[in-house]
Short mmCIF file of the C-alpha atoms (twelve columns), coordinates in Angstrom:
data_MODEL
# 
_entry.id   MODEL 
# 
loop_
_atom_site.group_PDB 
_atom_site.id 
_atom_site.type_symbol 
_atom_site.label_atom_id 
_atom_site.label_alt_id 
_atom_site.label_comp_id 
_atom_site.label_asym_id 
_atom_site.label_seq_id 
_atom_site.Cartn_x 
_atom_site.Cartn_y 
_atom_site.Cartn_z 
_atom_site.pdbx_PDB_model_num 
ATOM 1   C CA . MET A 1   6.630   -16.405 -4.069  1 
ATOM 2   C CA . THR A 2   3.164   -17.440 -5.198  1 
ATOM 3   C CA . THR A 3   2.178   -21.093 -5.020  1 
ATOM 4   C CA . PHE A 4   -1.066  -23.041 -4.964  1 
ATOM 5   C CA . SER A 5   -0.208  -24.850 -1.730  1 
ATOM 6   C CA . ALA A 6   0.581   -21.611 0.063   1 
ATOM 7   C CA . PRO A 7   -0.450  -20.906 3.669   1 
ATOM 8   C CA . TYR A 8   -2.056  -17.616 2.613   1 
ATOM 9   C CA . LYS A 9   -4.498  -16.654 -0.118  1 
ATOM 10  C CA . LEU A 10  -4.967  -13.039 -1.160  1 
ATOM 11  C CA . TYR A 11  -8.251  -11.917 -2.655  1 
ATOM 12  C CA . TYR A 12  -7.634  -8.699  -4.558  1 
ATOM 13  C CA . TRP A 13  -7.864  -7.327  -8.070  1 
ATOM 14  C CA . PRO A 14  -4.821  -7.682  -10.363 1 
ATOM 15  C CA . ILE A 15  -3.660  -4.123  -9.675  1 
ATOM 16  C CA . PRO A 16  -0.960  -2.739  -7.329  1 
ATOM 17  C CA . PHE A 17  -2.911  -0.128  -5.285  1 
ATOM 18  C CA . ARG A 18  -3.902  -1.753  -1.949  1 
ATOM 19  C CA . GLY A 19  -2.634  -5.146  -3.036  1 
ATOM 20  C CA . HIS A 20  1.040   -4.240  -2.810  1 
ATOM 21  C CA . PHE A 21  0.758   -3.484  0.900   1 
ATOM 22  C CA . VAL A 22  -0.113  -7.119  1.506   1 
ATOM 23  C CA . ARG A 23  2.218   -8.500  -1.166  1 
ATOM 24  C CA . PHE A 24  5.240   -6.551  0.125   1 
ATOM 25  C CA . THR A 25  4.569   -7.704  3.685   1 
ATOM 26  C CA . LEU A 26  4.188   -11.356 2.721   1 
ATOM 27  C CA . ALA A 27  7.298   -11.218 0.551   1 
ATOM 28  C CA . TYR A 28  9.395   -9.534  3.232   1 
ATOM 29  C CA . LEU A 29  8.313   -12.209 5.718   1 
ATOM 30  C CA . ASP A 30  9.254   -14.906 3.187   1 
ATOM 31  C CA . LEU A 31  5.700   -16.266 3.206   1 
ATOM 32  C CA . ASP A 32  4.141   -18.004 0.217   1 
ATOM 33  C CA . TRP A 33  0.720   -16.928 -0.974  1 
ATOM 34  C CA . GLU A 34  -1.777  -17.662 -3.708  1 
ATOM 35  C CA . GLU A 35  -3.621  -14.905 -5.535  1 
ATOM 36  C CA . ALA A 36  -7.315  -15.492 -6.187  1 
ATOM 37  C CA . ASP A 37  -8.453  -14.963 -9.764  1 
ATOM 38  C CA . VAL A 38  -10.746 -12.090 -10.678 1 
ATOM 39  C CA . GLU A 39  -13.852 -14.276 -10.740 1 
ATOM 40  C CA . GLU A 40  -13.180 -15.515 -7.196  1 
ATOM 41  C CA . VAL A 41  -12.645 -11.984 -5.930  1 
ATOM 42  C CA . ALA A 42  -15.846 -10.791 -7.590  1 
ATOM 43  C CA . ARG A 43  -17.866 -13.678 -6.149  1 
ATOM 44  C CA . LEU A 44  -16.544 -13.056 -2.652  1 
ATOM 45  C CA . ARG A 45  -17.209 -9.333  -2.862  1 
ATOM 46  C CA . SER A 46  -20.777 -9.672  -4.179  1 
ATOM 47  C CA . ALA A 47  -21.917 -12.597 -2.036  1 
ATOM 48  C CA . PRO A 48  -24.615 -11.893 0.573   1 
ATOM 49  C CA . ILE A 49  -23.020 -11.025 3.897   1 
ATOM 50  C CA . SER A 50  -24.462 -14.139 5.506   1 
ATOM 51  C CA . GLN A 51  -22.702 -16.299 2.906   1 
ATOM 52  C CA . GLN A 52  -19.295 -14.654 3.157   1 
ATOM 53  C CA . PRO A 53  -16.637 -16.380 5.276   1 
ATOM 54  C CA . TRP A 54  -15.971 -12.966 6.846   1 
ATOM 55  C CA . PRO A 55  -18.348 -9.990  6.568   1 
ATOM 56  C CA . LEU A 56  -16.851 -7.499  4.156   1 
ATOM 57  C CA . MET A 57  -17.661 -4.735  1.699   1 
ATOM 58  C CA . ALA A 58  -14.622 -5.003  -0.552  1 
ATOM 59  C CA . PRO A 59  -11.188 -6.579  -0.974  1 
ATOM 60  C CA . PRO A 60  -8.388  -6.953  -0.120  1 
ATOM 61  C CA . VAL A 61  -9.122  -10.067 1.918   1 
ATOM 62  C CA . LEU A 62  -6.499  -12.408 3.292   1 
ATOM 63  C CA . HIS A 63  -7.175  -16.042 4.133   1 
ATOM 64  C CA . ASP A 64  -4.777  -17.538 6.651   1 
ATOM 65  C CA . ARG A 65  -5.310  -21.140 5.649   1 
ATOM 66  C CA . GLU A 66  -3.394  -22.653 8.555   1 
ATOM 67  C CA . ALA A 67  -5.652  -20.890 11.049  1 
ATOM 68  C CA . ASP A 68  -8.659  -20.883 8.689   1 
ATOM 69  C CA . PHE A 69  -9.009  -17.186 9.438   1 
ATOM 70  C CA . PHE A 70  -10.238 -14.527 7.025   1 
ATOM 71  C CA . VAL A 71  -9.563  -10.820 7.530   1 
ATOM 72  C CA . ASN A 72  -10.202 -7.759  5.388   1 
ATOM 73  C CA . GLN A 73  -9.420  -4.040  5.643   1 
ATOM 74  C CA . LEU A 74  -5.889  -3.155  4.604   1 
ATOM 75  C CA . GLN A 75  -4.763  -1.911  8.006   1 
ATOM 76  C CA . ALA A 76  -6.099  -5.004  9.776   1 
ATOM 77  C CA . ILE A 77  -4.458  -7.415  7.311   1 
ATOM 78  C CA . VAL A 78  -1.012  -5.851  7.518   1 
ATOM 79  C CA . ALA A 79  -1.202  -5.455  11.303  1 
ATOM 80  C CA . TYR A 80  -2.274  -9.106  11.628  1 
ATOM 81  C CA . LEU A 81  0.692   -10.308 9.598   1 
ATOM 82  C CA . GLY A 82  3.083   -8.101  11.535  1 
ATOM 83  C CA . GLU A 83  1.846   -9.279  14.902  1 
ATOM 84  C CA . LYS A 84  1.589   -12.955 13.979  1 
ATOM 85  C CA . HIS A 85  5.081   -13.055 12.500  1 
ATOM 86  C CA . ASP A 86  6.837   -10.907 15.118  1 
ATOM 87  C CA . LEU A 87  7.381   -7.876  12.931  1 
ATOM 88  C CA . THR A 88  5.605   -5.552  15.379  1 
ATOM 89  C CA . PRO A 89  7.233   -5.240  18.823  1 
ATOM 90  C CA . ASP A 90  4.930   -5.696  21.788  1 
ATOM 91  C CA . ASP A 91  5.094   -2.067  22.881  1 
ATOM 92  C CA . PRO A 92  1.847   -0.052  22.966  1 
ATOM 93  C CA . GLN A 93  3.398   3.187   21.729  1 
ATOM 94  C CA . PHE A 94  5.205   1.468   18.863  1 
ATOM 95  C CA . ARG A 95  2.057   -0.423  17.903  1 
ATOM 96  C CA . ALA A 96  -0.040  2.740   18.022  1 
ATOM 97  C CA . THR A 97  2.483   4.602   15.867  1 
ATOM 98  C CA . THR A 98  2.565   1.727   13.386  1 
ATOM 99  C CA . ASN A 99  -1.222  1.698   13.157  1 
ATOM 100 C CA . LYS A 100 -1.227  5.479   12.747  1 
ATOM 101 C CA . ILE A 101 1.099   5.169   9.730   1 
ATOM 102 C CA . LEU A 102 -1.045  2.388   8.252   1 
ATOM 103 C CA . GLY A 103 -4.085  4.613   8.705   1 
ATOM 104 C CA . ASP A 104 -2.320  7.548   7.059   1 
ATOM 105 C CA . CYS A 105 -1.413  5.353   4.082   1 
ATOM 106 C CA . GLY A 106 -5.060  4.380   3.716   1 
ATOM 107 C CA . ASP A 107 -6.120  8.018   3.902   1 
ATOM 108 C CA . VAL A 108 -3.729  8.983   1.109   1 
ATOM 109 C CA . LEU A 109 -5.176  6.217   -1.069  1 
ATOM 110 C CA . GLU A 110 -8.686  7.465   -0.356  1 
ATOM 111 C CA . GLU A 111 -7.765  11.042  -1.223  1 
ATOM 112 C CA . ILE A 112 -5.862  10.350  -4.409  1 
ATOM 113 C CA . THR A 113 -8.762  8.247   -5.713  1 
ATOM 114 C CA . GLN A 114 -11.528 10.592  -4.554  1 
ATOM 115 C CA . ASN A 115 -12.895 8.095   -2.039  1 
ATOM 116 C CA . CYS A 116 -12.245 5.172   -4.384  1 
ATOM 117 C CA . GLY A 117 -13.933 6.829   -7.333  1 
ATOM 118 C CA . ASP A 118 -16.988 8.212   -5.565  1 
ATOM 119 C CA . THR A 119 -16.474 11.286  -7.758  1 
ATOM 120 C CA . MET A 120 -14.062 12.056  -10.570 1 
ATOM 121 C CA . TRP A 121 -11.357 14.691  -10.378 1 
ATOM 122 C CA . SER A 122 -12.102 18.192  -11.586 1 
ATOM 123 C CA . VAL A 123 -9.527  20.908  -12.204 1 
ATOM 124 C CA . GLU A 124 -10.679 22.716  -9.062  1 
ATOM 125 C CA . THR A 125 -10.509 19.695  -6.749  1 
ATOM 126 C CA . TRP A 126 -7.190  18.581  -8.215  1 
ATOM 127 C CA . ARG A 127 -5.553  21.980  -7.724  1 
ATOM 128 C CA . HIS A 128 -6.633  22.002  -4.085  1 
ATOM 129 C CA . PHE A 129 -5.214  18.506  -3.642  1 
ATOM 130 C CA . LYS A 130 -1.875  19.150  -5.359  1 
ATOM 131 C CA . ASP A 131 -1.312  22.575  -3.780  1 
ATOM 132 C CA . GLU A 132 -2.508  21.881  -0.243  1 
ATOM 133 C CA . ARG A 133 -3.359  18.296  0.668   1 
ATOM 134 C CA . PHE A 134 -0.595  16.425  -1.149  1 
ATOM 135 C CA . PRO A 135 2.254   18.631  0.132   1 
ATOM 136 C CA . ARG A 136 0.915   18.208  3.659   1 
ATOM 137 C CA . TRP A 137 0.878   14.423  3.288   1 
ATOM 138 C CA . MET A 138 4.472   14.448  2.048   1 
ATOM 139 C CA . ASN A 139 5.524   16.632  4.972   1 
ATOM 140 C CA . LEU A 140 3.724   14.342  7.403   1 
ATOM 141 C CA . PHE A 141 5.540   11.210  6.260   1 
ATOM 142 C CA . GLU A 142 8.884   12.999  6.022   1 
ATOM 143 C CA . ASP A 143 8.581   14.470  9.498   1 
ATOM 144 C CA . MET A 144 7.417   11.207  11.049  1 
ATOM 145 C CA . GLY A 145 10.537  9.501   9.729   1 
ATOM 146 C CA . THR A 146 13.083  12.209  10.475  1 
ATOM 147 C CA . ARG A 147 11.865  12.469  14.075  1 
ATOM 148 C CA . HIS A 148 13.084  8.911   14.490  1 
ATOM 149 C CA . GLY A 149 16.411  9.351   12.673  1 
ATOM 150 C CA . LEU A 150 15.446  8.680   9.065   1 
ATOM 151 C CA . ALA A 151 17.947  10.172  6.597   1 
ATOM 152 C CA . GLU A 152 18.169  10.222  2.817   1 
ATOM 153 C CA . THR A 153 20.575  7.304   2.722   1 
ATOM 154 C CA . ALA A 154 19.957  5.410   5.965   1 
ATOM 155 C CA . GLY A 155 17.517  4.635   8.735   1 
ATOM 156 C CA . TYR A 156 13.909  3.515   9.040   1 
ATOM 157 C CA . MET A 157 10.664  5.292   9.835   1 
ATOM 158 C CA . LEU A 158 10.400  4.333   13.493  1 
ATOM 159 C CA . GLY A 159 14.083  4.145   14.366  1 
ATOM 160 C CA . THR A 160 14.233  0.348   14.188  1 
ATOM 161 C CA . ASP A 161 17.341  -1.598  13.259  1 
ATOM 162 C CA . GLU A 162 15.517  -3.433  10.462  1 
ATOM 163 C CA . PRO A 163 12.482  -2.501  8.323   1 
ATOM 164 C CA . SER A 164 9.166   -2.610  10.151  1 
ATOM 165 C CA . ILE A 165 5.576   -2.782  8.966   1 
ATOM 166 C CA . ALA A 166 5.664   1.032   8.784   1 
ATOM 167 C CA . ASP A 167 8.536   0.990   6.281   1 
ATOM 168 C CA . LEU A 168 6.861   -1.673  4.139   1 
ATOM 169 C CA . ALA A 169 3.603   0.286   4.130   1 
ATOM 170 C CA . ALA A 170 5.331   3.555   3.233   1 
ATOM 171 C CA . THR A 171 7.074   1.777   0.372   1 
ATOM 172 C CA . ALA A 172 3.852   0.231   -0.876  1 
ATOM 173 C CA . LEU A 173 2.244   3.668   -0.826  1 
ATOM 174 C CA . TRP A 174 4.953   5.856   -2.340  1 
ATOM 175 C CA . HIS A 175 7.021   3.526   -4.508  1 
ATOM 176 C CA . THR A 176 3.890   2.188   -6.186  1 
ATOM 177 C CA . MET A 177 3.028   5.752   -7.157  1 
ATOM 178 C CA . PHE A 178 6.585   6.268   -8.419  1 
ATOM 179 C CA . THR A 179 6.412   3.249   -10.722 1 
ATOM 180 C CA . GLN A 180 2.806   3.572   -11.876 1 
ATOM 181 C CA . LEU A 181 2.425   7.383   -11.806 1 
ATOM 182 C CA . PRO A 182 5.977   8.624   -12.545 1 
ATOM 183 C CA . LEU A 183 5.136   12.336  -12.240 1 
ATOM 184 C CA . VAL A 184 4.706   11.810  -8.504  1 
ATOM 185 C CA . GLU A 185 8.324   10.867  -7.883  1 
ATOM 186 C CA . ALA A 186 9.972   14.182  -8.725  1 
ATOM 187 C CA . ARG A 187 7.658   16.015  -6.324  1 
ATOM 188 C CA . VAL A 188 8.315   13.589  -3.478  1 
ATOM 189 C CA . LYS A 189 12.075  13.573  -4.089  1 
ATOM 190 C CA . GLN A 190 12.135  17.358  -3.827  1 
ATOM 191 C CA . GLN A 191 9.850   17.767  -0.833  1 
ATOM 192 C CA . ALA A 192 10.384  14.521  1.083   1 
ATOM 193 C CA . PRO A 193 13.939  13.382  0.235   1 
ATOM 194 C CA . CYS A 194 14.323  11.101  3.254   1 
ATOM 195 C CA . MET A 195 11.076  9.300   2.487   1 
ATOM 196 C CA . HIS A 196 12.133  9.074   -1.158  1 
ATOM 197 C CA . GLY A 197 15.419  7.458   -0.148  1 
ATOM 198 C CA . LEU A 198 13.739  5.041   2.257   1 
ATOM 199 C CA . VAL A 199 11.234  3.627   -0.204  1 
ATOM 200 C CA . HIS A 200 13.910  3.091   -2.826  1 
ATOM 201 C CA . ARG A 201 16.063  1.204   -0.315  1 
ATOM 202 C CA . ILE A 202 13.152  -1.031  0.670   1 
ATOM 203 C CA . ALA A 203 12.043  -1.515  -2.938  1 
ATOM 204 C CA . ALA A 204 15.571  -2.610  -3.875  1 
ATOM 205 C CA . ARG A 205 15.511  -5.531  -1.445  1 
ATOM 206 C CA . PRO A 206 15.434  -8.715  -3.554  1 
ATOM 207 C CA . GLU A 207 12.162  -10.052 -2.140  1 
ATOM 208 C CA . ILE A 208 10.366  -6.739  -2.715  1 
ATOM 209 C CA . ALA A 209 12.009  -6.101  -6.088  1 
ATOM 210 C CA . GLU A 210 10.744  -9.490  -7.251  1 
ATOM 211 C CA . VAL A 211 7.144   -8.537  -6.420  1 
ATOM 212 C CA . ILE A 212 7.526   -5.205  -8.236  1 
ATOM 213 C CA . GLU A 213 9.071   -6.817  -11.291 1 
ATOM 214 C CA . ARG A 214 6.392   -9.503  -11.458 1 
ATOM 215 C CA . SER A 215 3.583   -6.995  -11.062 1 
ATOM 216 C CA . LYS A 216 4.974   -4.772  -13.791 1 
ATOM 217 C CA . ALA A 217 5.067   -7.770  -16.114 1 
ATOM 218 C CA . THR A 218 1.461   -8.741  -15.406 1 
ATOM 219 C CA . MET A 219 -0.233  -5.465  -14.473 1 
ATOM 220 C CA . ASN A 220 1.695   -3.127  -16.785 1 
ATOM 221 C CA . ASP A 221 1.033   0.520   -15.901 1 
ATOM 222 C CA . LEU A 222 -2.175  -0.003  -13.932 1 
ATOM 223 C CA . TYR A 223 -2.430  1.778   -10.606 1 
ATOM 224 C CA . CYS A 224 -5.964  1.653   -9.192  1 
ATOM 225 C CA . GLY A 225 -7.922  0.907   -12.382 1 
ATOM 226 C CA . GLY A 226 -11.225 2.061   -13.806 1 
ATOM 227 C CA . GLU A 227 -12.634 5.512   -14.399 1 
ATOM 228 C CA . ILE A 228 -10.918 7.031   -11.396 1 
ATOM 229 C CA . GLU A 229 -7.490  6.063   -12.740 1 
ATOM 230 C CA . ARG A 230 -8.353  7.684   -16.070 1 
ATOM 231 C CA . SER A 231 -9.486  10.795  -14.207 1 
ATOM 232 C CA . LEU A 232 -6.313  10.815  -12.108 1 
ATOM 233 C CA . ARG A 233 -4.027  10.407  -15.105 1 
ATOM 234 C CA . LEU A 234 -5.858  13.166  -16.980 1 
ATOM 235 C CA . MET A 235 -5.179  15.583  -14.107 1 
ATOM 236 C CA . LEU A 236 -1.526  14.567  -13.940 1 
ATOM 237 C CA . GLU A 237 -1.117  15.073  -17.667 1 
ATOM 238 C CA . THR A 238 -3.007  18.367  -17.949 1 
ATOM 239 C CA . GLU A 239 -2.458  20.009  -14.534 1 
ATOM 240 C CA . GLY A 240 0.701   18.315  -13.331 1 
ATOM 241 C CA . LEU A 241 1.731   17.847  -9.727  1 
# 
C-alpha cells in the first residue's frame, strides 16, 4: 500500500520495468511506501553527484526513512530489503544464489532493452536475440528452478517453503513481460513451463495482484518507455518471438 507517511520512498519512473522488482518486494513484506513524482525523480537523477543524498547515475532509488538510508541499483535495493526483513536466510550459498538470480534478472532487462536504449533494435540483432539469447535465458531460469524442485504447479526457485527474494524477482521479470508484452508469454509457457507456473502463482497472491492491478490502471501498457519500447514493440509485431 502506498501512503505519504510510509517508512520507504521509491524514486522511479511511473513504469513497471525495474520498478516492479522493488514494488513486489515491498508489497510481499507488507511494507508501506511512497512513490516520488516524476519531477522529484528527474531532479534526483540530474543533480550533481556532490548534491545527491547517495551517489547514483539513475533510478530506482529507495529511501529507508527510518534509517535515513538511500540505496540505488536494483540488485542492491532488493537484497537490502530481503536481508533487513529476514527474507534472505543467513547462509552464504543461498545468499550467493539469490544474488546470482537478481543479477541474471538485471542482465535480461539490459538485453531486452539494448543496454537501456543505447541502440535501437534492428531485424538482425532481434533475430539473434530471439533465436539464441532469449531461449538460453529461459532455459537458465527454468533449470535453476527445477534443480531445486520447482514444478509447473508447485515449489519455489530455491527449494524454500515460502517465496524468497528469488521468486519475487523472477515474477517481476517474467510476469511483467507477460502483462505488458503479451507475445512473450506463449514462448515462455512452451519453453519454461515451470517458471511460467511459478510467476503466475506469485502474481496471484493478493498483495502482488494489487500492485499489478494498480499499475495497469495507472501505467496502462507501458513496459520500459521511450524510443526503446517503441523499437521493442516493432520487433515483436513484425518479427515475433
